[in-house]
N, C-alpha and C positions, 0 to 999 in steps of 0.2 A: 515467516519470521519478520518480513517487512511490515506486515499488518500489525503484529504484536508491538513493534517498535513505534509505529504511528500512534497506537492507542496509549502507550506509555507516555509519549511526549505530550499528547493532549491532556492526559490525566494530570501530569505535572503542571501544565499551564493553568488548569482549573484550580489545583491545590494552592497555587501561589497567591491567590487572592485572600487567603485566610492567614497567611504568615506562619511562622514556626517558632515555638517557644523554646527557650533554653533555660537550664537551671542555674548557670553561673550568675552571680549577683553583680549588678553594675550600678554605679552611681548615676542617677538620672541626669540627662542633659538639661540645659536651661529650657524653660517653657517656650521662649521665643524660637530657639533653634529647633525644638521638637515640632512646633507648629508649622514652620517653613518646610521641614522635612516631610511631615505628614501630608501637607498640601500637594507637594510634588509627587509623592508616592501615590496618593489617591487619584490625582489627575492622570498619572500614568496608567493605573489600573483601569480607570474609566475609559481612557483612549484605547486600551487593549480590547475591552468589551465592545467598543464601537468600531473596531477594525481600523482605527486611525493610527497605524503603526509608526509612522514617522514621528508624530507628536508624542506617542507613548514612549518611544526611545528617548526623545529629548527630555521629557519630564522625569523618566527614571534615571537618566544620567545625572540630572540635577539632584535627585534624591540621594544618589550615591555620593555626590560631592558634598551635600549637606551632612551626611553621616560621617564622612571622613574629616570634616572641619569641626565637628563637635568637640567641646571641652567640658568634661572628660570624654574620650572616645567611647562609643557604644558599639561593640562588635555585633550585637544582635540586630540593631537597626541597619547597620551596613549590610549584613548578610541577607536581611529581608529584602532590601532594595536590589541587591545583586541577584537574588533568587528570581524576583519578578522579571527583571530584564533578561536573565538567562532563559526563563521559560518563554518569553516573547521571541527570543532568537531561535529557540527550538521550534516554536509554533510556525514561524515564517520561513524556516528552512535555512537559516544562517548558522549552521551547526558549528563551524570553526570559530565563530564569534562567541558561541555559547560556552565553549570549554573554559576559557580563562575566567569568565564570570563565576562559573561553578567552582573552579579551583580557588578563587579568591574567597568565596563564601566559606569553603571548608577551612581554609587557613585562618580566617577571622574567628571561627568558632572552635578551633581545635585546641581545647584547653582541658586540663584535668577536671573530671567530675561533670563534664557536659554531656548529659544523657540525650540531649536533643541533636547531636551531631549526625546520627544515622540517616535521617531523611536527606541531609545535604550530601552525604556520600552517595546515596542512591541517585540523587539528581546528577552528581558528577559522573557516575557510571553511565547514566542515560545520555549525557552529553558526549562522552567519549564514543559510545556506540553509534550515535547519530552522525558523528564526524568520521565514522569508519575506523575507529580506534578501539575495536572490541578487546584487544589484548590488554589495553590500559585500563579497561573497565573492571577487570577481575579483582584487582587489589582493593579499590574502594568498596566493592560489593561484599567481599569477604570481611572487611572491617565492619561494614554496616551490619552484617549478619552477626558478628561477634557481639557488637553493642546491643543489638536487639535481643539476643539470647540472654545476655546479662540482665536486661531490663524486664523481659516478658517471660523468660523461661523457654525451654526447647520447643514448646508447642504454641507459642504466641502467634497471633494473626500476622504481624509484620515479619516474623521469622519465616513462616511458610511462604510469604510473598518474596522474601529475599532468596529462598531456595529456588523459587520459580525463575527469578531473574538470572541467577547464577546458571541454572540449567540452560536458559536461552543463550547466555553468553558462551557457554561451552559448546553448544550446538553450532553457533556461528563460527567458532574457532575449530570446529570438526574434532573436538575432544569428546568423542561420543561416550566413552566410559565415564568421564567426569560428569557429563550431562546426565547420564542415567543415574549416577549416584545422587546428584542434586535433586532430580525429580523424585527419586525414591525417598529421600529425606523429606521432601515436601509432602509426599503421600503419607508417610508414617506420622508426621506432625499433624497433618489435617485429620487423619483417622483418629488419633488420640483426642483431638480437640472437638471434632464434629461428629464422630461416629463413622461406621464403615459404608454407609449408603448416602452420605451427603452429596448434593449435586456438584459441589466444588471438586470432589474427587474425580468426576468424569473428565474435567479439563486436564487434571494431572495424568490420568490414564492416556488421554490423547497425546500429551506431550511425550510420555514414555513410548507410545506406539510410534510416534514420528522418529524418535531416536532409534528404536529397534528396527524400523523399516530401513532407515539410512544405513544402519549397521549390518544390513542383510541378515536379519533374524526374523523371517516372516512369521514363524510360529508364535514367537513372543509378541510381535506386533499385532497379530490377529487376536491373541488373548487379551491384549490391552484394549483394542478397539471394542471387543465384545463386552468387556467389563464396563467401559464407558457407555456403551449402548444400553446395557442392562440397568445401570443406575439411572440414566436419562429416561428410559421407558417407565421405570418405577416412579420417578419424581415428576415427570412432565406428561406422561401418557404416551400410549403407543402410536398415536397419530400426530404427535407434536411435530411442528415444522423443524424444531431444533434437532431432531434426529437425522435430518437429511444430510447434514454436514458429515456426521459420523459414518452414515451409510455410504456416502460417496467416497470417502477416503478409504474405507474398507474395500468397497467394490473395485475401485481403481487399482488398489494394491493387488487384489486377487487377479485382476485382468492383466496387470503387468507381469505377474508370475505365470501367466497363461493358464490360469485355473478358471476358464470361462464359464463352465457349468456352475461353479460356486459363486462367481461374480454376478451372474444374471439375476437370481432372485433378490440379491441385495440391492442392485441398481433398479430393479423393477419396483421394489418397495419405496425407494427414494422418489421415483417418478410418481407413484400413486399418491404419496403424501403431498407432493407438490401440487398435483392436479386438484386434490381435494381442498388444499389450503388456498391456492392462488387462482384456480380456474385453468382451463385447458389451453389458454393462449398467452400465458405469461412468459416472459423471457427466461425466467428460472426453469420453467417447464422445458423450454427448448434445450437448455443445457443438459437437463436430465435425459431428454430424448437422445441427444448426441452421445452421452455416456453409454447408454444402453445399446444404441444402434451400432456403435463402434465395437462393443463387446460381441454382439451377434456377428458383425463383419469379420472380426479376427477369429472368431470361433467357427467360421465358414457357414454361418446360418444367414446366407445372403437374402433369401426371401423375407425373413423376419426383419431384417434391418431396413429394407427399402421404405416401407410406410413410415417408419420412425424418422428417417432422414428427410422424407418429403414433408412431414409435419413440422419438423424443426425448421426447415427452410422457410415455410410459410409464416411461422411465428417470428423468425428473425426479420423477414421482410416487413411484417406488420409492426413490429416494435422498434426496429432499428433503422428502417428505411431501406430502399432497394440498393443503395450504394455502400452499405456498411461492410467493413472487413469481415464481420461475422457472417454476413450473407455470402461473401466470397468463400469463406471456409466451408459453409454448408453446401455450396455448389460444388466445391472440390470433393467433399465427402460423397455426395450423390454421384458425381462423375466417376469417382474411383470405384464405386459399387458397380456402375454400369460397365466400366471397363473390365472389371473382374468377371462379369457375366458375358463378356464379348459383345456388349450392346454399344458398339463404338459410335454409331450414328447418333445415339441419344446422349452419349457422354461428351461428344465434341462441343456442342453449343453451351453446355454447362461450364466446361473448362474455359471456353472463350469468354463467357460472361464474367467468370471469376477473374480472369486476367484483365478484362476491361475495367473492373472495379478497382483492382490494385493499381493499374496504370493511371486511373483518374485520381486516386489518392496521391500518387507520385507527382502528377501534374500540379495539383494544388500546393503540395509541399515545395516543389521547385519554384513555382511562381512566387510564393510567399518569401522564400529565401532570396530570390533575385531582387525583390523589392527591398529587403533588408540590406543587401549589399549595395544597392543603388543609394539608399539613404546614408550609408556610411562611406560613400565615395569609392567603393571598391568596384570600379566599373568593369574591369576585366572579368572578375568572377560573376558579376551580375549578368553580363552579356552571355557568358557560357551557360548559365542556368536558364535564361530566357530561351536560348536556342534549343537546349535539351528539353525544356518543357514543351516547346512547339513541336519538336520531333516526335515526342510521345503523343501529343494531342492530335497530330495530323495523320497518325497511323489508324487505319480502320480496324477497330477492335469489336469483335462480336457482331460484325455486320454494320457498324455505324462508327462515325467519327465523333470524337468528343468535342464539346463546346470550348473552343480556345479563344473566343472573342475577347475576353477580359485580358488574357495574356498577350494577345496581339496588340491591344490598345496600350497596355503598359510598356511593351517593348518599343512601340512607335514613339511614345512619349520619352522614353529613355534615349532613343536615337536622336530625337530633335534636341533634347537637352544637351547633348554632346556634339551638336553641330553637324550631324550626319543626316541632313534633310532628304537627300535622294533615297537613301536606304529606308528612311522613315516613310516616305511616300509609297514605296513598294509594299511595305508591311500594311499600310493603311488601305492600299488597293486590295490586298488579299482580304482584309477585314470587311471591306464593302462587298466583295464577292460572296463571302460566307453569309453575311446578313441578308443579301438579296436572295440567296438560295434558300434561306430559312423562311422567307415570306410565302 
């Protein structure tokens, strides 16, 4: 759901560059006022495209002021500038600041006969959702749906998109019955407009499957996944990489329901497509290997899972580096397998290495946070974090100590900055010992 929200926000940010027309007739502003407004608006859009967000904000705020000061007022121009700034706030993650801008645009254009209000209502719903106010997003989306049905008819393109958004909102609110109804309406509308085998229907079936799965209706969810898969196979081909997402979701659902024998061929097919499409050493192949290996493991097919876990570990090491959290997870998986087989001597070094990776990540995070607290003059918390980082780093993990030289140096600098020279000298002495031992 989070990924759907991100896509919606980026889509709105792109659409804002074209503006939105309304049907209400307005007396045009004076040419001079319009020219100043357009200069600020276009400068703001250009700054957005160049990722100069502070300048973009300034220019767009000026455009909003220009629109407000026009005589006579032009609500369409005001809404256009508000839309662009709202989309910028959404793009850079200032969701709370986006909401009042979207609200103002709706108020500016909320007049009888304005058939162009619906996109602004959709934007307002997106801003509410991004700000964590999904419950508030329902009303503007339902109103947008009503306006779009009146304009396009029940099977219009925007109508089906509105149903999709409503389904997503209801899913977030855990109103699964309402979500199912919204997605079913989207499916019916698309089927009437596009036919029963259009590729867009596959996405709707996936949405329905997700709702059915959460609602603990595995038979309905499986039927939806299989319909999505059949349409995708027909339209994209049986070896299309796009099938892997459907196969993974179906296979993992079956595994969660402990139907391991049914999950295996589904996940095997996903792995095969990935290997053919990406090669045997791609990180996406490693994920498919993990999915299948864990299915074998839970199904007590331990011998079949071992080579898959080993392949996955090598791929993660090669693509992510030896200290990646994904490598730690792969080490844990292989260690768990060996433990289940009572191969404890082989499992122990894997678990130790996984722990060492996680401790190293903690060391980096603690050191970075200590530097931040030092910069903000929070000396008490900074010192506690330095000491905690050094405690982790000095412990022998996996048969070796981690490199704490940079943390020791930062801690010594911190102590000297606070007039604690004797303590700093002891830390620097320890740093010299470590460097000498490393030579």
